[in-house]
VOPAGU-2260 file (C-alpha; in pm, 1 decimal, decimal comma):
REM VOPAGU-2260
SITE   aa  ch    i         X         Y         Z
SITE  MET   A    0   -2674,6    6909,7   -1290,3
SITE  THR   A    1   -2556,5    6860,5   -1616,5
SITE  PRO   A    2   -2324,3    7003,3   -1807,7
SITE  SER   A    3   -2634,7    7085,7   -2106,1
SITE  ARG   A    4   -2828,9    7193,6   -1787,8
SITE  VAL   A    5   -2573,0    7413,9   -1678,1
SITE  LEU   A    6   -2573,7    7570,7   -1999,0
SITE  ILE   A    7   -2937,3    7610,2   -2028,9
SITE  THR   A    8   -2949,6    7761,0   -1692,9
SITE  SER   A    9   -2670,1    8028,3   -1749,1
SITE  LEU   A   10   -2868,5    8143,2   -2077,1
SITE  VAL   A   11   -3222,1    8140,5   -1918,5
SITE  THR   A   12   -3076,9    8370,8   -1658,4
SITE  ALA   A   13   -2847,3    8603,7   -1926,3
SITE  LEU   A   14   -3189,9    8640,5   -2078,1
SITE  ILE   A   15   -3357,5    8737,1   -1715,1
SITE  SER   A   16   -3073,1    8983,8   -1644,8
SITE  THR   A   17   -3166,5    9182,4   -1952,9
SITE  PHE   A   18   -3517,6    9291,5   -1804,6
SITE  PRO   A   19   -3530,3    9619,4   -1608,3
SITE  ALA   A   20   -3361,6    9662,1   -1284,5
SITE  ALA   A   21   -3652,4    9813,0   -1126,8
SITE  ALA   A   22   -3844,1    9477,4   -1242,0
SITE  LEU   A   23   -3577,4    9272,7   -1132,1
SITE  ALA   A   24   -3581,8    9388,9    -783,0
SITE  GLN   A   25   -3959,6    9348,9    -702,1
SITE  SER   A   26   -3979,2    8974,0    -565,9
SITE  PRO   A   27   -4206,9    8775,7    -799,9
SITE  PRO   A   28   -4547,4    8772,7    -686,2
SITE  VAL   A   29   -4674,1    8490,4    -515,9
SITE  THR   A   30   -5039,3    8285,0    -385,0
SITE  SER   A   31   -5214,2    8325,0    -124,6
SITE  TRP   A   32   -5065,3    7981,4      -8,1
SITE  GLY   A   33   -4707,6    8086,9     -89,5
SITE  ALA   A   34   -4652,0    7972,4    -419,9
SITE  PRO   A   35   -4522,7    8164,5    -729,2
SITE  ASP   A   36   -4807,1    8353,1    -910,2
SITE  LEU   A   37   -4789,5    8263,3   -1277,6
SITE  GLN   A   38   -5095,6    8307,9   -1378,9
SITE  GLY   A   39   -5258,8    8550,4   -1616,5
SITE  VAL   A   40   -5288,6    8544,1   -2005,8
SITE  TRP   A   41   -4949,0    8494,9   -2193,1
SITE  ASP   A   42   -4874,6    8579,8   -2557,0
SITE  PHE   A   43   -4601,8    8370,0   -2709,2
SITE  ARG   A   44   -4606,0    8491,6   -3033,4
SITE  SER   A   45   -4224,9    8576,3   -3169,6
SITE  LEU   A   46   -4077,0    8614,9   -3511,4
SITE  THR   A   47   -3747,5    8429,4   -3374,4
SITE  PRO   A   48   -3713,4    8116,2   -3584,3
SITE  MET   A   49   -3656,8    7782,8   -3399,2
SITE  GLN   A   50   -3340,9    7693,3   -3550,2
SITE  ARG   A   51   -3096,7    7902,7   -3656,1
SITE  PRO   A   52   -3053,2    8025,8   -4000,7
SITE  GLU   A   53   -2744,4    7939,5   -4144,0
SITE  GLU   A   54   -2662,8    8269,7   -4271,0
SITE  LEU   A   55   -2663,4    8432,5   -3907,6
SITE  GLY   A   56   -2484,8    8420,9   -3654,9
SITE  GLU   A   57   -2532,2    8358,1   -3286,8
SITE  LYS   A   58   -2764,7    8674,0   -3211,5
SITE  PHE   A   59   -2911,2    8989,5   -3395,1
SITE  SER   A   60   -2761,0    9304,5   -3403,5
SITE  ALA   A   61   -3043,9    9577,6   -3404,3
SITE  GLU   A   62   -3045,2    9595,1   -3789,6
SITE  GLU   A   63   -3035,6    9223,6   -3853,5
SITE  ALA   A   64   -3347,5    9179,7   -3617,7
SITE  ALA   A   65   -3549,4    9464,2   -3791,9
SITE  THR   A   66   -3441,1    9340,0   -4133,3
SITE  PHE   A   67   -3536,9    8995,1   -4026,8
SITE  SER   A   68   -3835,4    9080,3   -3926,8
SITE  GLU   A   69   -3931,9    9286,2   -4189,6
SITE  GLU   A   70   -3840,2    9011,6   -4475,2
SITE  PHE   A   71   -4023,9    8730,5   -4255,0
SITE  LEU   A   72   -4369,1    8953,2   -4252,5
SITE  ARG   A   73   -4339,2    9026,0   -4636,6
SITE  ARG   A   74   -4272,6    8688,9   -4720,4
SITE  GLU   A   75   -4565,7    8563,2   -4514,3
SITE  SER   A   76   -4810,2    8841,5   -4652,2
SITE  ARG   A   77   -5118,1    8721,6   -4794,6
SITE  ASP   A   78   -5188,8    9087,0   -4903,1
SITE  LEU   A   79   -4925,6    9158,9   -5146,7
SITE  ALA   A   80   -5038,7    9194,4   -5501,7
SITE  ASP   A   81   -4750,4    8887,5   -5592,8
SITE  ALA   A   82   -4903,2    8655,8   -5379,3
SITE  GLU   A   83   -5206,3    8694,1   -5529,2
SITE  ALA   A   84   -5067,0    8666,7   -5861,3
SITE  GLU   A   85   -4853,8    8353,0   -5745,4
SITE  ALA   A   86   -5195,8    8160,6   -5636,3
SITE  ARG   A   87   -5357,9    8237,7   -5999,9
SITE  GLU   A   88   -5044,1    8092,8   -6180,3
SITE  THR   A   89   -4956,1    7798,5   -5949,7
SITE  GLY   A   90   -5365,9    7713,4   -5846,5
SITE  ARG   A   91   -5244,8    7698,5   -5496,6
SITE  VAL   A   92   -5511,0    7859,5   -5275,2
SITE  VAL   A   93   -5431,3    8126,3   -5063,7
SITE  PRO   A   94   -5741,9    8068,9   -4766,5
SITE  TYR   A   95   -5682,7    8343,6   -4542,1
SITE  ASN   A   96   -5571,7    8753,3   -4600,4
SITE  ASP   A   97   -5332,1    8909,9   -4343,0
SITE  PHE   A   98   -5635,1    8993,9   -4097,6
SITE  TRP   A   99   -5658,2    8694,8   -3968,9
SITE  PHE   A  100   -5277,3    8613,1   -3908,1
SITE  ASP   A  101   -5103,1    8692,7   -3604,7
SITE  TRP   A  102   -4751,4    8606,0   -3625,3
SITE  GLY   A  103   -4602,5    8906,5   -3403,5
SITE  SER   A  104   -4417,1    9182,5   -3551,5
SITE  THR   A  105   -4069,6    9125,4   -3449,2
SITE  VAL   A  106   -3799,5    8852,9   -3319,7
SITE  THR   A  107   -3847,9    8845,5   -2930,2
SITE  THR   A  108   -3504,2    8734,9   -2845,8
SITE  ASP   A  109   -3167,1    8889,2   -2962,8
SITE  ARG   A  110   -3079,8    8518,6   -3023,3
SITE  THR   A  111   -3114,7    8408,5   -3388,2
SITE  SER   A  112   -3270,5    8080,0   -3283,2
SITE  LEU   A  113   -3526,4    8039,4   -2962,0
SITE  ILE   A  114   -3333,0    7666,3   -2925,5
SITE  LEU   A  115   -3055,4    7709,8   -2643,5
SITE  ASP   A  116   -2932,5    7362,1   -2711,8
SITE  PRO   A  117   -2747,1    7250,5   -2863,8
SITE  PRO   A  118   -2566,9    7560,1   -2862,5
SITE  ASP   A  119   -2575,9    7583,3   -3280,4
SITE  GLY   A  120   -2913,9    7662,8   -3244,7
SITE  ARG   A  121   -3048,0    7366,8   -3482,7
SITE  ILE   A  122   -3254,5    7088,7   -3396,8
SITE  PRO   A  123   -3054,9    6751,5   -3359,2
SITE  PRO   A  124   -3006,1    6490,8   -3657,7
SITE  LEU   A  125   -3277,1    6260,7   -3695,7
SITE  THR   A  126   -3205,0    5889,6   -3637,2
SITE  PRO   A  127   -3220,4    5611,4   -3911,5
SITE  GLU   A  128   -3563,5    5502,2   -3773,1
SITE  ALA   A  129   -3664,4    5850,9   -3792,6
SITE  GLU   A  130   -3542,0    5928,1   -4150,4
SITE  GLU   A  131   -3699,9    5607,0   -4285,9
SITE  ARG   A  132   -4052,6    5733,8   -4126,6
SITE  GLN   A  133   -3979,7    6105,7   -4247,5
SITE  ALA   A  134   -3950,1    5934,7   -4600,3
SITE  ALA   A  135   -4268,9    5687,6   -4554,1
SITE  ARG   A  136   -4477,7    5968,5   -4478,3
SITE  GLN   A  137   -4366,0    6200,5   -4731,1
SITE  GLU   A  138   -4412,1    5894,8   -5001,7
SITE  ALA   A  139   -4783,7    5904,1   -4850,7
SITE  ARG   A  140   -4844,0    6235,7   -4868,7
SITE  ARG   A  141   -4768,6    6222,3   -5240,2
SITE  GLY   A  142   -5135,0    6261,3   -5374,9
SITE  VAL   A  143   -5237,3    6547,7   -5141,8
SITE  GLY   A  144   -5338,5    6796,3   -5335,3
SITE  THR   A  145   -5452,3    6602,1   -5662,7
SITE  ASP   A  146   -5711,6    6350,2   -5719,3
SITE  GLU   A  147   -5587,1    6062,6   -5574,7
SITE  ILE   A  148   -5620,4    6012,7   -5182,4
SITE  SER   A  149   -5255,5    5980,1   -5009,8
SITE  PRO   A  150   -5177,7    5586,7   -4967,6
SITE  GLY   A  151   -5172,4    5635,5   -4576,2
SITE  GLY   A  152   -5528,4    5614,2   -4558,4
SITE  TRP   A  153   -5847,4    5834,6   -4463,9
SITE  LEU   A  154   -5770,7    5795,9   -4126,4
SITE  ASP   A  155   -5365,0    5984,2   -4247,9
SITE  GLU   A  156   -5588,4    6252,5   -4426,7
SITE  LEU   A  157   -5832,2    6314,2   -4157,6
SITE  SER   A  158   -5577,8    6384,4   -3887,7
SITE  ALA   A  159   -5651,5    6565,7   -3567,3
SITE  PRO   A  160   -5624,3    6919,9   -3656,7
SITE  ALA   A  161   -5836,0    6840,8   -3925,5
SITE  ARG   A  162   -6102,8    6692,6   -3665,9
SITE  CYS   A  163   -6034,3    7007,9   -3421,3
SITE  ILE   A  164   -5865,0    6734,5   -3186,8
SITE  MET   A  165   -5532,7    6949,6   -3188,9
SITE  GLY   A  166   -5393,7    7236,0   -3300,8
SITE  PHE   A  167   -5048,5    7318,6   -3447,4
SITE  ASN   A  168   -4912,6    7547,2   -3165,9
SITE  GLN   A  169   -5108,0    7432,8   -2898,5
SITE  GLY   A  170   -4851,9    7173,8   -2709,3
SITE  PRO   A  171   -4705,0    7068,5   -2559,8
SITE  PRO   A  172   -4489,0    7211,7   -2666,9
SITE  MET   A  173   -4621,3    7576,8   -2736,7
SITE  THR   A  174   -4472,5    7695,0   -2999,2
SITE  PRO   A  175   -4520,8    8046,4   -3167,6
SITE  SER   A  176   -4715,4    8000,4   -3517,8
SITE  ALA   A  177   -4917,1    8185,3   -3771,1
SITE  TYR   A  178   -5238,6    8270,8   -3496,6
SITE  ASN   A  179   -5340,8    8179,1   -3167,5
SITE  ASN   A  180   -5122,9    8199,3   -2983,6
SITE  ASN   A  181   -5224,1    8251,9   -2640,4
SITE  MET   A  182   -5234,1    8055,7   -2323,3
SITE  GLN   A  183   -5391,0    8120,0   -1961,4
SITE  LEU   A  184   -5252,6    7989,5   -1672,0
SITE  PHE   A  185   -5472,9    7942,9   -1358,5
SITE  GLN   A  186   -5338,3    7777,8   -1044,1
SITE  THR   A  187   -5466,9    7611,7    -716,0
SITE  GLU   A  188   -5259,5    7478,3    -426,2
SITE  ASP   A  189   -5223,6    7132,2    -585,7
SITE  HIS   A  190   -5287,4    7172,6    -951,2
SITE  VAL   A  191   -5216,5    7408,1   -1246,0
SITE  VAL   A  192   -5484,8    7463,8   -1575,5
SITE  ILE   A  193   -5293,8    7532,0   -1917,4
SITE  LEU   A  194   -5540,3    7692,3   -2128,4
SITE  ASN   A  195   -5471,9    7720,6   -2548,7
SITE  GLU   A  196   -5652,9    7958,4   -2729,4
SITE  MET   A  197   -5596,5    7731,9   -3008,1
SITE  ILE   A  198   -5906,1    7436,3   -3005,5
SITE  HIS   A  199   -5989,7    7589,7   -2651,2
SITE  ASP   A  200   -5751,7    7261,0   -2482,8
SITE  ALA   A  201   -5715,9    7310,2   -2153,4
SITE  ARG   A  202   -5420,7    7067,5   -1962,5
SITE  VAL   A  203   -5489,0    6993,4   -1621,8
SITE  VAL   A  204   -5177,9    6929,9   -1435,7
SITE  PRO   A  205   -5159,4    6768,4   -1088,8
SITE  LEU   A  206   -4878,4    6888,2    -880,3
SITE  ASP   A  207   -4931,0    6615,9    -594,1
SITE  ASP   A  208   -4625,6    6356,6    -712,6
SITE  ARG   A  209   -4892,4    6147,8    -834,8
SITE  PRO   A  210   -4733,9    5879,1   -1101,9
SITE  HIS   A  211   -4790,4    5943,5   -1450,3
SITE  LEU   A  212   -5058,6    5687,9   -1632,4
SITE  SER   A  213   -4969,6    5335,8   -1768,9
SITE  GLU   A  214   -4788,1    5326,9   -2092,2
SITE  ASP   A  215   -5120,4    5180,3   -2181,7
SITE  ILE   A  216   -5330,0    5467,6   -2137,9
SITE  ARG   A  217   -5254,4    5754,2   -2387,3
SITE  GLN   A  218   -5400,6    6078,4   -2436,0
SITE  TRP   A  219   -5386,0    6352,1   -2715,1
SITE  THR   A  220   -5155,9    6560,9   -2509,9
SITE  GLY   A  221   -5016,3    6330,5   -2279,0
SITE  SER   A  222   -5006,8    6261,6   -1934,4
SITE  SER   A  223   -4866,3    6553,5   -1758,6
SITE  ARG   A  224   -4722,2    6574,5   -1393,7
SITE  GLY   A  225   -4609,9    6925,7   -1223,6
SITE  HIS   A  226   -4353,4    7013,8    -972,9
SITE  TRP   A  227   -4200,2    7313,4    -798,4
SITE  GLU   A  228   -3788,5    7370,0    -863,2
SITE  GLY   A  229   -3758,6    7724,6    -639,0
SITE  ASN   A  230   -3938,7    7965,6    -830,1
SITE  THR   A  231   -4006,5    7752,3   -1135,8
SITE  LEU   A  232   -4305,5    7539,9   -1237,6
SITE  VAL   A  233   -4204,0    7210,7   -1374,6
SITE  VAL   A  234   -4398,0    7002,7   -1599,1
SITE  GLU   A  235   -4290,8    6663,5   -1729,9
SITE  THR   A  236   -4543,0    6517,4   -1968,8
SITE  ALA   A  237   -4516,5    6129,9   -2143,3
SITE  ASN   A  238   -4765,9    5920,3   -2295,7
SITE  ARG   A  239   -4859,2    6134,0   -2592,2
SITE  ARG   A  240   -5104,8    5943,5   -2843,7
SITE  ASP   A  241   -5045,4    6270,7   -3106,2
SITE  LEU   A  242   -4760,6    6225,1   -3337,2
SITE  SER   A  243   -4763,1    6568,8   -3501,8
SITE  PHE   A  244   -4474,8    6710,2   -3322,6
SITE  ARG   A  245   -4181,1    6705,9   -3599,2
SITE  GLY   A  246   -4257,2    6345,7   -3629,6
SITE  ALA   A  247   -4193,8    6239,9   -3289,4
SITE  THR   A  248   -4287,6    5906,1   -3139,6
SITE  GLN   A  249   -4474,4    5811,6   -2859,5
SITE  ASP   A  250   -4188,6    5724,0   -2642,1
SITE  LEU   A  251   -4106,2    6132,1   -2677,5
SITE  ARG   A  252   -4116,9    6271,2   -2323,1
SITE  LEU   A  253   -4115,7    6666,1   -2268,7
SITE  THR   A  254   -3990,8    6920,4   -1935,3
SITE  GLU   A  255   -4181,8    7221,9   -1952,6
SITE  ARG   A  256   -4020,2    7515,8   -1725,4
SITE  PHE   A  257   -4187,1    7848,3   -1600,9
SITE  THR   A  258   -4023,5    8119,6   -1434,8
SITE  ARG   A  259   -4173,8    8457,0   -1392,2
SITE  ALA   A  260   -3900,2    8673,1   -1496,0
SITE  ASP   A  261   -4109,2    9029,2   -1381,9
SITE  ASP   A  262   -4473,8    9137,1   -1419,3
SITE  ASN   A  263   -4512,0    9098,7   -1770,1
SITE  THR   A  264   -4240,9    8833,5   -1861,6
SITE  LEU   A  265   -4295,7    8416,1   -1834,4
SITE  VAL   A  266   -3993,4    8247,4   -1952,3
SITE  TYR   A  267   -4111,0    7925,3   -2127,7
SITE  GLU   A  268   -3838,9    7675,5   -2152,5
SITE  VAL   A  269   -3866,2    7330,6   -2321,0
SITE  THR   A  270   -3693,2    7018,6   -2373,7
SITE  LEU   A  271   -3749,5    6729,3   -2571,7
SITE  GLU   A  272   -3620,6    6378,4   -2523,7
SITE  ASP   A  273   -3703,7    6150,7   -2794,0
SITE  PRO   A  274   -3418,6    5834,2   -2891,9
SITE  GLY   A  275   -3619,5    5728,7   -3168,0
SITE  THR   A  276   -3633,7    6050,8   -3360,9
SITE  TRP   A  277   -3321,6    6250,7   -3266,1
SITE  THR   A  278   -2999,3    6168,8   -3166,4
SITE  ALA   A  279   -2979,0    6386,0   -2872,0
SITE  PRO   A  280   -3220,2    6575,7   -2665,9
SITE  TRP   A  281   -3295,3    6943,4   -2741,7
SITE  THR   A  282   -3373,6    7266,7   -2563,0
SITE  PHE   A  283   -3573,4    7559,0   -2709,1
SITE  MET   A  284   -3739,6    7902,3   -2468,0
SITE  VAL   A  285   -3959,4    8143,0   -2557,8
SITE  PRO   A  286   -4044,8    8441,6   -2341,3
SITE  MET   A  287   -4435,0    8477,6   -2302,5
SITE  THR   A  288   -4561,2    8843,2   -2256,1
SITE  LYS   A  289   -4854,1    8927,2   -2038,2
SITE  ASN   A  290   -5196,8    9018,6   -2234,2
SITE  GLN   A  291   -5407,8    9227,7   -2107,3
SITE  GLY   A  292   -5694,0    9093,2   -2276,7
SITE  GLU   A  293   -5870,7    8738,1   -2209,0
SITE  ILE   A  294   -5898,7    8394,9   -2420,9
SITE  TYR   A  295   -6133,4    8374,0   -2645,2
SITE  GLU   A  296   -6323,3    8053,9   -2768,1
SITE  TYR   A  297   -6166,7    7908,0   -3067,0
SITE  ALA   A  298   -6482,3    7725,0   -3233,2
SITE  CYS   A  299   -6309,9    7507,8   -3470,4
SITE  HIS   A  300   -6584,4    7282,8   -3558,0
SITE  GLU   A  301   -6808,4    7581,1   -3661,8
SITE  GLY   A  302   -6792,0    7620,7   -4058,2
SITE  ASN   A  303   -6543,3    7334,5   -4051,8
SITE  TYR   A  304   -6607,7    7147,7   -4356,4
SITE  TYR   A  305   -6297,6    6950,9   -4409,2
SITE  MET   A  306   -6404,3    6612,5   -4300,6
SITE  GLU   A  307   -6762,3    6647,8   -4437,5
SITE  ASN   A  308   -6638,5    6730,4   -4795,0
SITE  MET   A  309   -6388,4    6463,1   -4841,6
SITE  LEU   A  310   -6614,5    6201,4   -4708,1
SITE  ARG   A  311   -6859,0    6346,6   -4954,3
SITE  GLY   A  312   -6619,4    6338,3   -5238,2
SITE  LYS   A  313   -6492,4    5968,8   -5154,0
SITE  LEU   A  314   -6847,0    5837,0   -5187,5
SITE  THR   A  315   -6915,5    6055,5   -5529,4
SITE  GLU   A  316   -6593,8    5867,6   -5647,9
SITE  GLU   A  317   -6720,1    5514,1   -5534,1
SITE  GLN   A  318   -7102,1    5610,5   -5641,9
SITE  ASP   A  319   -6936,9    5732,8   -6015,9
SITE  SER   A  320   -6728,2    5391,7   -6002,6
SITE  SER   A  321   -7015,4    5133,0   -5969,7
SITE  ARG   A  322   -7183,5    5311,7   -6274,9
């Protein structure tokens, strides 16, 4: 086991040790075939930031956690009068009010970042190649929000989320965000299915030691393969087609770990490795909470006029210019 893995394991163990002793005294539930039972609807909302804010230490005090959560919700609120005034002054459209958002109400760990490794709670620096890609993307998007189309072209504008192919938090990796922070996990003896509320995406993960797909075959969410390490389900993903996660390349490799801490908690830990983007691997962890409700279909295409309106606008431009 590498030093980083030892550190991460100790941190996750420390997190699990904070759960009530009565819950920990019980053995994790198992399926009829003897595997750890991870099934259910799991809520991964969290106000804990992915990266540690520079003004905070390693852990929240109770007062800091309450203040941080209150300030976050105030800052993100669409219902405040000053937010409406800002929209009028700047012309920025505020599409939803607070009814549609589901950030959660508080931080979900005493740590001030979801990132466990590096120990400073920050994403490792970008590689020089990644910095160049980031600068190129920023340049390509200069025209967005004006009358000009991005120099990146129409495919850049009609991205996977705009076409309801991918959602901003569905993963992999799953990350807390503005809404649809739910996933449902199903199990059979040789497969696991991870159903995300966002874009109602279902990721089918074989557990039978089959190899990943050929590198020539790219899927939006990648090629996922799973196995058990004790009570932990480990899912490794490669061959991603989608490049939206923090500017990663198609060489991004993900290792997700799902561990049932108690009846109501599923510890979700992810390690990301992409030498073409970050100078070192990094790991974050989100405690997921059992949701007694159910997953509802996220009908993204219903009422989605983004692509239609962009194409209609471009057609109008071409017709006007030809007159």
